[in-house]
C-alpha positions as CSV (number, residue, x, y, z in Angstrom):
1,M,-237.2,-84.0,-13.8
2,K,-238.5,-80.9,-15.6
3,F,-238.3,-80.9,-19.4
4,K,-238.4,-77.9,-21.6
5,N,-241.3,-77.2,-24.0
6,I,-241.1,-79.1,-27.0
7,Q,-241.0,-76.3,-28.9
8,L,-242.3,-77.8,-31.5
9,L,-243.6,-76.8,-32.8
10,R,-241.6,-74.8,-34.2
11,A,-244.1,-75.7,-36.8
12,F,-245.8,-72.6,-35.7
13,L,-242.6,-70.7,-36.3
14,L,-243.2,-71.0,-40.0
15,S,-247.0,-70.9,-39.9
16,F,-247.0,-74.6,-39.8
17,V,-246.0,-74.9,-43.4
18,L,-243.4,-77.7,-43.9
19,F,-242.8,-77.2,-47.6
20,S,-244.2,-75.3,-50.5
21,C,-244.5,-75.9,-54.2
22,S,-244.2,-73.5,-57.1
23,E,-247.4,-72.7,-59.1
24,S,-246.0,-74.8,-62.0
25,E,-245.6,-77.9,-59.9
26,P,-248.5,-80.1,-58.9
27,E,-248.9,-80.4,-55.1
28,E,-247.9,-83.9,-53.9
29,P,-250.6,-85.7,-51.9
30,K,-250.1,-85.5,-48.2
31,G,-249.3,-88.6,-46.2
32,A,-251.5,-89.9,-43.4
33,Y,-249.5,-88.1,-40.7
34,E,-248.9,-84.8,-42.7
35,Q,-252.4,-83.5,-41.8
36,G,-254.2,-83.0,-38.6
37,I,-252.3,-82.7,-35.3
38,L,-249.4,-84.6,-33.9
39,I,-249.3,-84.7,-30.1
40,M,-246.0,-85.3,-28.3
41,N,-246.1,-87.3,-25.1
42,E,-242.7,-87.0,-23.3
43,G,-243.0,-90.2,-21.4
44,N,-242.1,-91.0,-17.8
45,F,-238.6,-90.8,-16.4
46,G,-237.4,-94.3,-15.8
47,T,-239.9,-96.1,-18.0
48,N,-238.9,-94.1,-21.1
49,D,-242.4,-94.5,-22.7
50,G,-242.5,-91.4,-24.8
51,E,-244.8,-91.6,-27.9
52,I,-246.7,-89.7,-30.5
53,Y,-250.5,-89.5,-30.9
54,H,-252.2,-88.3,-34.1
55,L,-255.5,-86.4,-34.0
56,D,-257.9,-85.6,-36.9
57,P,-259.6,-82.5,-35.5
58,A,-262.4,-82.7,-38.1
59,T,-263.6,-86.2,-37.0
60,Q,-261.9,-86.3,-33.5
61,A,-260.3,-89.6,-34.4
62,L,-257.3,-90.2,-32.2
63,K,-254.5,-92.7,-33.0
64,S,-252.2,-93.6,-30.2
65,N,-248.6,-94.8,-30.2
66,V,-247.9,-93.9,-33.8
67,F,-244.2,-94.7,-33.8
68,E,-244.7,-98.1,-32.3
69,A,-247.7,-98.9,-34.7
70,E,-245.7,-98.0,-37.8
71,N,-242.4,-99.5,-36.8
72,L,-243.4,-102.5,-34.7
73,R,-241.2,-101.5,-31.8
74,P,-241.6,-99.0,-29.0
75,F,-239.9,-95.6,-29.2
76,A,-238.2,-96.3,-25.9
77,G,-237.1,-92.9,-24.9
78,L,-238.1,-89.5,-23.4
79,L,-239.3,-87.3,-26.2
80,E,-237.9,-83.7,-26.0
81,D,-238.7,-82.2,-29.4
82,I,-240.1,-83.0,-32.8
83,V,-238.6,-81.1,-35.7
84,A,-240.0,-81.2,-39.2
85,A,-237.5,-80.6,-42.1
86,K,-237.2,-81.8,-45.7
87,G,-239.9,-84.4,-45.6
88,N,-238.6,-85.9,-42.4
89,L,-239.6,-85.7,-38.7
90,Y,-236.7,-85.8,-36.2
91,L,-237.8,-87.2,-32.8
92,V,-235.3,-85.9,-30.3
93,S,-235.0,-88.0,-27.1
94,N,-233.1,-86.6,-24.2
95,T,-232.2,-90.2,-23.3
96,G,-229.5,-90.0,-25.9
97,K,-230.9,-90.6,-29.4
98,V,-232.6,-89.0,-32.4
99,E,-235.1,-91.2,-34.4
100,I,-235.8,-90.1,-37.9
101,V,-239.1,-91.0,-39.6
102,D,-240.8,-90.2,-42.9
103,A,-243.2,-87.4,-42.2
104,G,-246.0,-89.0,-44.2
105,T,-245.8,-92.6,-43.1
106,F,-243.9,-92.4,-39.8
107,K,-241.7,-95.2,-41.0
108,S,-238.2,-95.2,-39.6
109,I,-235.5,-94.1,-42.1
110,G,-232.6,-93.7,-39.7
111,A,-231.2,-92.6,-36.4
112,V,-228.5,-90.8,-34.5
113,S,-227.8,-93.0,-31.5
114,G,-224.1,-93.0,-30.7
115,G,-222.3,-90.3,-28.8
116,L,-225.3,-88.2,-27.7
117,D,-225.9,-87.5,-24.0
118,Q,-229.0,-85.3,-23.4
119,P,-230.1,-83.9,-26.7
120,R,-232.6,-81.1,-26.6
121,S,-233.4,-79.9,-30.2
122,L,-232.2,-80.1,-33.7
123,E,-231.8,-78.0,-36.9
124,V,-231.1,-78.9,-40.5
125,V,-228.7,-76.8,-42.7
126,G,-228.0,-78.3,-46.1
127,S,-227.2,-82.0,-45.6
128,K,-226.1,-81.6,-42.0
129,L,-227.9,-82.1,-38.7
130,F,-227.1,-79.9,-35.8
131,I,-228.2,-81.2,-32.4
132,S,-228.1,-79.2,-29.1
133,D,-227.1,-81.3,-26.2
134,Y,-226.6,-80.6,-22.5
135,G,-223.7,-83.0,-22.4
136,P,-223.1,-85.3,-19.4
137,Y,-223.7,-84.3,-15.8
138,D,-220.7,-83.9,-13.6
139,A,-220.5,-84.9,-9.9
140,S,-222.5,-81.9,-8.9
141,Y,-225.1,-82.3,-11.6
142,A,-223.8,-79.4,-13.6
143,T,-223.3,-79.5,-17.4
144,P,-220.0,-77.9,-18.1
145,D,-219.5,-79.9,-21.3
146,S,-222.6,-78.8,-23.3
147,Y,-222.3,-78.9,-27.1
148,V,-224.0,-78.9,-30.5
149,A,-223.4,-82.2,-32.3
150,V,-222.9,-82.3,-36.1
151,V,-224.1,-85.2,-38.2
152,D,-223.5,-85.2,-42.0
153,G,-226.6,-86.8,-43.4
154,L,-230.3,-86.0,-43.3
155,N,-231.1,-89.6,-42.4
156,G,-228.7,-89.7,-39.4
157,G,-225.5,-91.6,-38.9
158,L,-222.4,-90.9,-36.8
159,I,-221.5,-87.7,-35.1
160,S,-218.6,-86.0,-36.9
161,K,-218.0,-83.1,-34.5
162,K,-219.1,-81.6,-31.2
163,I,-219.1,-77.8,-31.0
164,K,-218.6,-76.5,-27.5
165,V,-221.3,-74.0,-26.4
166,S,-222.5,-72.5,-23.1
167,N,-224.3,-74.6,-20.5
168,K,-227.6,-76.1,-21.3
169,P,-228.3,-75.2,-24.9
170,E,-232.0,-75.5,-25.8
171,D,-233.7,-74.4,-29.0
172,L,-231.9,-73.8,-32.4
173,F,-232.8,-71.6,-35.3
174,A,-231.3,-71.7,-38.8
175,F,-230.9,-68.7,-41.0
176,G,-228.9,-69.2,-44.2
177,K,-225.6,-70.9,-43.1
178,Y,-226.0,-69.6,-39.5
179,I,-227.4,-71.4,-36.5
180,F,-228.6,-69.5,-33.5
181,V,-228.2,-71.5,-30.2
182,A,-230.3,-70.6,-27.1
183,G,-227.9,-70.9,-24.2
184,S,-230.5,-71.2,-21.4
185,E,-228.3,-71.3,-18.3
186,E,-225.9,-68.5,-19.1
187,G,-228.2,-66.1,-21.0
188,K,-226.4,-66.3,-24.3
189,V,-227.2,-66.8,-27.9
190,E,-224.2,-68.4,-29.7
191,I,-224.1,-68.2,-33.5
192,I,-222.6,-71.1,-35.4
193,D,-221.3,-71.0,-39.0
194,A,-222.6,-74.3,-40.4
195,E,-219.9,-74.4,-43.0
196,K,-217.0,-73.8,-40.6
197,E,-218.7,-75.8,-37.9
198,E,-217.7,-73.3,-35.2
199,V,-219.1,-70.6,-33.0
200,I,-218.4,-67.2,-34.7
201,K,-220.3,-64.9,-32.4
202,V,-221.7,-64.8,-28.9
203,L,-224.6,-62.4,-27.9
204,E,-225.6,-61.6,-24.4
205,V,-229.4,-61.7,-24.0
206,D,-231.9,-61.1,-21.2
207,G,-233.4,-63.9,-19.2
208,H,-232.9,-67.6,-19.8
209,P,-233.4,-68.3,-23.6
210,A,-236.1,-70.9,-24.3
211,Q,-237.3,-70.7,-27.8
212,F,-236.9,-69.0,-31.2
213,F,-239.7,-68.2,-33.5
214,E,-240.6,-66.2,-36.6
215,F,-243.3,-63.6,-36.2
216,N,-244.3,-60.8,-38.6
217,G,-241.2,-61.4,-40.7
218,T,-238.8,-61.1,-37.8
219,V,-236.8,-63.6,-35.8
220,W,-237.7,-63.5,-32.1
221,L,-236.3,-65.2,-29.0
222,Y,-238.5,-65.9,-26.0
223,S,-236.7,-65.9,-22.7
224,I,-237.8,-66.1,-19.1
225,D,-236.8,-65.4,-15.5
226,D,-238.6,-65.4,-12.2
227,E,-240.4,-62.1,-12.6
228,E,-240.5,-61.3,-16.3
229,V,-240.5,-62.7,-19.8
230,Y,-238.5,-61.2,-22.6
231,F,-239.3,-61.0,-26.3
232,Q,-236.0,-60.2,-28.2
233,T,-235.3,-59.6,-31.9
234,F,-232.2,-59.8,-34.0
235,H,-230.6,-58.0,-37.0
236,L,-229.9,-60.8,-39.4
237,D,-227.8,-58.7,-41.7
238,N,-225.0,-58.2,-39.1
239,L,-226.0,-60.9,-36.5
240,T,-226.6,-58.5,-33.6
241,K,-229.4,-58.1,-31.1
242,A,-232.0,-55.5,-32.1
243,T,-234.8,-55.0,-29.5
244,T,-236.0,-56.3,-26.1
245,N,-239.6,-56.1,-24.8
246,A,-239.9,-57.2,-21.2
247,L,-243.4,-58.1,-19.8
248,P,-244.2,-58.6,-16.1
249,V,-245.1,-62.3,-16.3
250,S,-243.8,-64.2,-13.3
251,N,-243.1,-68.0,-13.0
252,A,-243.2,-68.6,-16.8
253,T,-242.2,-72.1,-17.7
254,G,-240.8,-71.3,-21.2
255,R,-243.8,-73.0,-23.0
256,I,-245.5,-70.7,-25.5
257,A,-248.0,-70.8,-28.2
258,I,-248.6,-68.2,-30.9
259,G,-252.2,-67.4,-31.6
260,N,-254.0,-65.1,-34.1
261,N,-254.2,-61.3,-33.8
262,N,-250.7,-61.0,-32.4
263,L,-251.5,-62.9,-29.2
264,F,-249.2,-65.2,-27.3
265,Y,-250.2,-67.8,-24.7
266,L,-247.6,-68.5,-22.0
267,I,-247.7,-71.3,-19.4
268,T,-246.9,-70.2,-15.8
269,S,-246.4,-72.4,-12.7
270,S,-245.6,-71.5,-9.1
271,G,-244.0,-74.8,-8.5
272,W,-243.7,-76.5,-5.1
273,P,-245.6,-76.3,-2.7
274,D,-248.6,-74.6,-4.4
275,Y,-248.4,-76.0,-7.9
276,A,-250.7,-73.2,-9.1
277,D,-250.5,-73.1,-12.9
278,G,-251.9,-70.7,-15.4
279,V,-251.9,-69.3,-18.9
280,A,-251.1,-65.7,-19.5
281,R,-252.2,-64.0,-22.7
282,V,-250.0,-61.2,-23.9
283,S,-249.1,-59.2,-27.0
284,V,-245.7,-57.7,-27.8
285,L,-247.3,-55.3,-30.3
286,G,-250.2,-53.9,-28.3
287,P,-251.8,-53.4,-24.9
288,E,-252.9,-57.0,-24.3
289,L,-251.6,-58.2,-20.9
290,D,-253.9,-60.7,-19.1
291,L,-251.8,-62.5,-16.5
292,D,-254.7,-64.6,-15.3
293,W,-256.3,-65.6,-18.5
294,M,-256.6,-69.1,-17.3
295,R,-255.9,-70.9,-14.0
296,G,-255.5,-74.5,-13.1
297,S,-253.0,-77.2,-12.2
298,G,-250.9,-79.7,-14.1
299,F,-250.4,-77.5,-17.2
300,Y,-247.5,-78.9,-19.1
301,G,-247.8,-78.0,-22.7
302,I,-249.7,-75.6,-25.0
303,G,-250.5,-75.2,-28.7
304,Y,-252.7,-73.1,-30.9
305,D,-254.6,-74.2,-33.9
306,R,-254.6,-71.0,-36.0
307,N,-257.0,-72.4,-38.6
308,R,-259.7,-73.1,-36.0
309,D,-258.8,-70.5,-33.4
310,E,-258.5,-73.2,-30.7
311,I,-256.1,-73.5,-27.8
312,Y,-254.8,-76.9,-26.8
313,V,-253.7,-77.2,-23.1
314,A,-251.9,-80.4,-22.1
315,N,-252.1,-81.6,-18.5
316,S,-249.5,-84.0,-17.2
317,N,-251.6,-85.3,-14.2
318,G,-248.4,-85.1,-12.3
319,F,-247.0,-88.0,-14.3
320,Q,-249.0,-90.3,-12.1
321,S,-251.1,-91.5,-15.0
322,N,-251.6,-90.7,-18.6
323,G,-252.1,-87.0,-19.5
324,R,-255.1,-85.2,-20.8
325,I,-255.7,-82.5,-23.5
326,T,-258.3,-79.8,-23.1
327,V,-259.3,-77.7,-26.1
328,F,-260.6,-74.2,-25.6
329,D,-262.0,-71.5,-27.9
330,K,-260.3,-68.2,-28.3
331,E,-262.3,-66.8,-25.4
332,G,-261.2,-69.6,-23.0
333,M,-264.4,-71.6,-23.0
334,E,-263.8,-75.4,-22.9
335,I,-264.8,-77.2,-26.1
336,R,-263.8,-80.8,-25.4
337,S,-261.1,-82.9,-23.7
338,F,-259.5,-86.3,-24.3
339,D,-256.9,-88.6,-22.8
340,V,-253.4,-89.1,-24.4
341,G,-250.1,-90.6,-23.3
342,R,-247.7,-89.9,-20.5
343,G,-246.5,-86.3,-20.1
344,P,-248.1,-84.6,-23.1
345,S,-246.0,-81.5,-23.8
346,G,-246.3,-80.3,-27.4
347,F,-248.2,-80.1,-30.6
348,L,-247.5,-80.0,-34.3
349,F,-250.4,-78.5,-36.3
350,Y,-250.6,-79.2,-40.0
351,N,-252.8,-76.7,-41.9
């Protein structure tokens, strides 16, 4: 089964800053897991052995199986996304649950485990959780009953409502009381009013929406199709689509990392039978378009440490064994590599 990029790392959407303090307030000490790099390992389908690793990039100390170590039980799911919000980390498992842990200690503080089918991502608005979910498969393995689930409570609880959306919703993005939903199968962005808990607007977009992010003060949507990728922006004052920039990157997987100097790093894969993977380096603001910046096989996730100008490429090893992370400098020269868990697919960088 193919999983979407753990966007995570949506952390880079907000420059990896999870919270800020005013100048008059002393900065609270960071917890053990609120610094360094969190590595998400999806886990293997059937064994449901998804887990989190923690890396200190200064010392290269790597801690495995963080959730199990701190909670004395396995995560027991397939990790799809990690979302940081209001001092919590939301671990989204597409095997039907969301585990909620304290961001500093990784101790469990709650869960959403009843009524979910195949959750993909999550957003927080006020005291509510909004969870995108494919819904159940029908007899032909379609997902006609996709939805966004609503939970009233930052620490989880019961689902209070399911908002019908287009097939296979992926990433979510919150702006004020509005939630943008990336409808990957039908090429739509649906906008939910978090107070009314209903879809108030549907926008047609190019390609298959994969991920939202903030860049240069603007909200962007990254979408893909077989021959091109699309970077689209929105007017937030009237909730309309603004611009589209199409680039000739074929076979993009939807996994993206934002580097420095307006550069984006996109994973591509030819799929069966060649399984030729690569990383394209592009810019939506300039002439950079290097379709063959890196070539290899098994590429499954990507992240960029903007403090150190280092690119992290995750290799799944075909899910036949544990995965491996290779770190490159900004010129693409290998710096180091190390083994991680099964199916590494995303990173959360704390700066």
